[in-house]
C-alpha positions in Angstrom: 9.8 2.9 -30.0 10.5 5.4 -27.3 12.1 7.9 -29.7 9.1 7.6 -32.0 6.8 8.5 -29.1 9.2 11.4 -28.2 8.8 12.5 -31.9 5.1 12.2 -31.9 4.9 14.2 -28.8 7.2 17.0 -30.2 5.0 17.0 -33.4 1.8 17.4 -31.2 3.4 20.1 -29.1 4.5 21.9 -32.3 1.1 21.5 -33.8 -0.6 23.2 -30.7 2.0 25.8 -30.7 2.9 25.3 -27.1 4.8 28.1 -25.4 8.1 27.6 -24.1 6.9 27.7 -20.3 4.2 25.3 -21.2 6.6 23.0 -23.1 8.7 23.2 -20.0 6.0 21.9 -17.7 5.0 19.0 -20.2 8.8 17.9 -20.3 9.0 17.9 -16.5 6.0 15.8 -16.2 7.1 13.2 -18.7 10.5 13.0 -17.3 9.4 12.8 -13.8 6.9 10.1 -14.7 9.5 8.1 -16.4 12.1 8.6 -13.5 9.7 7.5 -10.8 8.6 4.5 -12.6 12.1 3.1 -13.3 13.4 3.8 -9.9 10.6 2.2 -8.0 10.4 -0.8 -10.4 14.1 -1.5 -9.8 13.7 -1.8 -6.1 10.2 -3.1 -5.9 11.1 -6.4 -4.0 13.3 -4.6 -1.3 10.4 -1.9 -1.0 7.7 -4.5 -0.5 9.9 -6.4 2.1 10.5 -3.2 3.9 7.0 -2.4 4.2 6.1 -5.9 5.5 8.4 -5.5 8.3 7.6 -2.0 9.1 4.0 -3.1 9.9 5.3 -5.9 12.2 6.7 -6.1 15.7 9.1 -8.8 14.4 12.9 -7.7 14.4 14.3 -6.6 11.1 17.6 -8.5 10.3 18.8 -10.9 7.7 15.3 -12.4 8.1 14.2 -9.9 5.6 16.3 -11.1 2.9 15.2 -14.7 3.7 11.7 -13.5 3.3 12.6 -12.4 -0.3 14.0 -15.8 -0.9 11.0 -17.7 0.5 8.5 -15.5 -1.4 10.4 -16.4 -4.6 10.4 -20.1 -3.9 6.6 -20.2 -3.1 4.9 -17.9 -5.3 7.4 -17.3 -8.1 9.8 -14.5 -9.3 7.2 -12.1 -10.3 5.6 -12.5 -7.0 8.5 -10.2 -5.6 6.7 -7.2 -7.5 3.3 -7.8 -6.0 1.7 -4.4 -5.5 3.8 -2.9 -8.0 0.9 -2.0 -10.2 -0.4 0.0 -7.3 2.9 1.4 -6.8 3.1 2.6 -10.4 -0.4 4.0 -10.2 0.8 6.2 -7.3 4.7 6.6 -8.2 4.1 7.9 -11.9 1.8 10.9 -11.0 3.7 11.4 -7.6 7.1 11.6 -9.4 5.6 13.7 -12.3 4.1 16.1 -9.9 7.2 16.4 -7.6 9.7 17.0 -10.2 7.4 19.5 -12.2 6.6 21.2 -9.1 10.2 21.5 -8.1 11.3 22.9 -11.4 8.3 25.5 -11.1 9.2 26.3 -7.4 12.9 26.8 -8.4 11.7 29.4 -11.2 9.5 31.0 -8.8 11.8 31.4 -6.0 14.7 32.2 -8.3 12.5 35.2 -9.6 11.6 36.2 -6.1 15.2 35.9 -4.6 16.9 37.5 -7.8 18.5 34.2 -9.1 16.5 33.5 -12.2 18.3 31.1 -14.4 21.0 30.5 -11.7 21.4 28.0 -9.0 19.5 29.0 -5.8 21.0 30.0 -2.6 21.0 27.2 0.1 17.5 28.0 1.9 15.5 28.6 -1.2 17.1 25.5 -2.7 15.9 23.5 0.5 12.4 25.2 0.3 11.8 24.2 -3.4 12.4 20.5 -2.6 10.1 20.5 0.4 7.3 22.3 -1.3 7.6 20.1 -4.3 7.4 16.9 -2.1 4.6 18.2 -0.1 2.4 19.1 -3.2 3.0 15.6 -4.8 2.1 13.8 -1.5 -1.0 15.7 -0.9 -2.4 15.1 -4.3 -1.5 11.4 -4.5 -1.8 10.1 -0.7 -4.8 7.6 -1.1 -2.8 5.8 -3.8 0.1 5.3 -1.3 -2.3 4.1 1.4 -3.6 1.4 -1.2 0.0 0.3 -2.2 0.8 -0.4 1.7 -2.3 -2.4 1.9 -1.5 -4.6 -1.1 2.0 -5.2 0.0 1.3 -6.3 3.5 -1.8 -8.6 2.5 -2.0 -12.0 0.8 -3.3 -11.7 -2.8 -6.5 -13.5 -1.9 -7.6 -10.4 0.2 -7.3 -7.7 -2.4 -7.7 -8.8 -6.1 -6.6 -5.4 -7.5 -6.5 -1.7 -6.9 -10.0 -1.0 -7.2 -11.0 -3.8 -4.8 -8.6 -2.3 -2.2 -10.5 1.1 -2.6 -13.9 -0.4 -2.4 -13.1 -2.7 0.7 -11.4 -0.1 2.8 -14.2 2.5 1.9 -17.1 0.0 2.9 -15.5 -1.7 5.9 -13.3 1.0 7.4 -14.7 4.3 6.0 -13.4 6.9 3.6 -11.3 8.6 6.2 -9.1 5.5 6.5 -7.8 6.4 3.0 -5.9 9.2 4.6 -4.8 7.4 7.8 -1.2 8.3 8.3 -1.4 11.5 6.1 0.1 13.8 8.8 3.2 11.8 9.4 3.5 11.4 5.7 3.7 15.2 5.2 5.9 15.7 8.2 8.4 13.1 6.8 8.2 14.5 3.1 9.3 17.9 4.0 12.8 16.9 5.2 13.0 14.0 2.9 12.2 15.8 -0.3 13.8 19.0 1.0 17.2 17.2 1.7 17.1 15.1 -1.2 16.7 17.8 -4.0 19.0 20.1 -1.8 21.7 17.6 -1.7 21.5 16.6 -5.5 21.4 20.3 -6.5 24.2 21.3 -4.3 26.6 18.5 -5.5 25.8 19.3 -8.9 26.6 22.9 -8.3 29.8 22.1 -6.5 30.7 19.8 -9.4 30.4 22.5 -12.0 32.3 24.8 -10.0 35.3 22.6 -9.4 35.3 20.6 -12.7 34.4 23.4 -15.2 31.8 21.1 -16.8 28.2 22.4 -16.7 26.8 19.0 -16.9 28.1 15.9 -14.9 28.5 12.5 -16.6 25.6 9.9 -16.0 27.5 8.0 -13.3 28.3 11.2 -11.4 24.6 11.9 -11.4 23.8 8.4 -10.0 26.4 9.0 -7.2 25.0 12.5 -6.4 21.4 11.0 -6.4 22.6 8.0 -4.2 24.1 10.6 -1.5 20.8 12.5 -1.7 18.7 9.4 -1.1 21.0 8.3 1.8 20.6 11.7 3.7 17.0 12.5 3.0 15.6 8.9 3.9 17.9 8.7 7.0 16.4 12.0 8.2 12.7 11.0 7.6 12.8 7.4 8.4 11.0 7.2 11.9 7.9 9.2 10.4 8.0 6.6 7.5 7.7 3.6 10.1 5.0 5.6 11.9 3.1 6.1 8.5 3.1 2.5 7.6 2.0 1.4 11.0 -1.0 3.7 10.5 -1.7 2.7 7.1 -1.6 -1.1 7.9 -3.5 -0.9 11.3 -6.6 -2.2 9.7 -5.1 -5.5 8.6 -2.5 -6.1 11.4 -4.7 -6.0 14.3 -3.5 -2.9 16.0 -5.0 0.4 16.6 -3.0 3.5 16.0 -4.5 6.7 16.6 -2.0 9.7 16.8 1.7 10.2 15.5 2.9 10.5 19.2 0.7 7.6 20.4 2.0 5.4 17.5 5.7 6.4 18.4 5.1 5.7 22.1 3.6 2.3 21.5 6.3 1.3 19.0 9.1 2.3 21.6 7.4 0.5 24.3 7.1 -2.7 22.6 10.2 -2.8 20.4 12.5 0.0 21.4 13.7 3.1 19.7 16.3 1.4 17.2 14.5 -1.8 16.5 11.2 -0.1 16.3 11.4 3.4 14.8 14.5 2.5 12.6 13.3 -1.0 11.6 14.2 -1.7 7.9 16.5 1.3 7.7 19.4 -1.0 6.7 17.4 -2.1 3.7 16.6 1.5 3.0 20.3 2.3 2.9 20.4 -0.2 0.1 17.4 0.6 -1.9 17.3 4.1 -1.1 20.3 5.5 -2.8 19.7 3.1 -5.8 16.2 4.3 -6.3 16.9 8.1 -5.9 20.1 7.8 -7.9 18.1 6.3 -10.9 15.4 8.7 -10.3 17.4 11.9 -10.5 19.7 10.6 -13.3 16.7 9.6 -15.3 14.9 12.7 -14.9 17.9 14.8 -15.9 18.9 12.7 -18.8 15.2 12.5 -20.3 15.0 16.5 -19.9 18.2 16.7 -22.0 17.0 14.1 -24.6 13.7 15.9 -25.0 15.3 19.3 -25.3 17.7 18.0 -28.0 15.0 16.1 -29.9 12.8 19.5 -29.9 15.8 21.4 -31.1 16.5 18.9 -33.8 12.8 19.0 -34.9 12.9 22.8 -34.7 16.1 23.1 -36.8 14.7 20.5 -39.6 11.4 22.7 -40.0 
């Protein structure tokens, strides 16, 4: 079925006479969307649990894993994916935009610095990832806000994604949809920058040492896992601040500024147990999600190019 859809897409692109650059953008968007969807779905139960604990003052420990088990016993297996529909509504465009933007920023920076078609030097490599993450976050932020609300509230409070938008807009104001936006952007810059930088750097080092231009799939997973571990560890305190600000309307707290939120968290819970709450779970889910995401993107890109070449040769 998937190959049939790819073939239909290739026929459509040929029929429209898409230029190579346009085709590259379409391929990047499709590959990024699939990569984000698979990665987030795989770790959705862990992600939901992390969001719940980030929004509470309760200490994060083995109690988090007990929460997953209790949720399963009380509401059933599929309840572990509650809010995943909202996640997909956000993640699919976010990942599509981020991966596509990264490819375009690499091309633009490569042309500017004289490395067109080659691996970028370290600084432009880091810059391309940061710019890609920032672009995607700016365009999809309200959907992230909705996902956080659905993750920390009982299903009776919000029936669907549209209901979340309507209630927040009516009861808290439209500006609430962008609460936590600043720490999100400040967190995305090191997270996306380090993630893409680490992954691209490891692929470059692998090619130089092994003599193989393309790593195997399991090697891509390992490279992506390392990228996710570094990126999420560097930006994690801002992720906690973002979640506190996003869920303030339903947790009974009032958080105004980034520094004020950090100060309150540290005063009430401490630095480690407050600003790094849930990091241990992120060290489990983060490498898995980022590894799947980068690997899926690369492999889908390769598959699309091969299918297009096959179709072109058979014309």
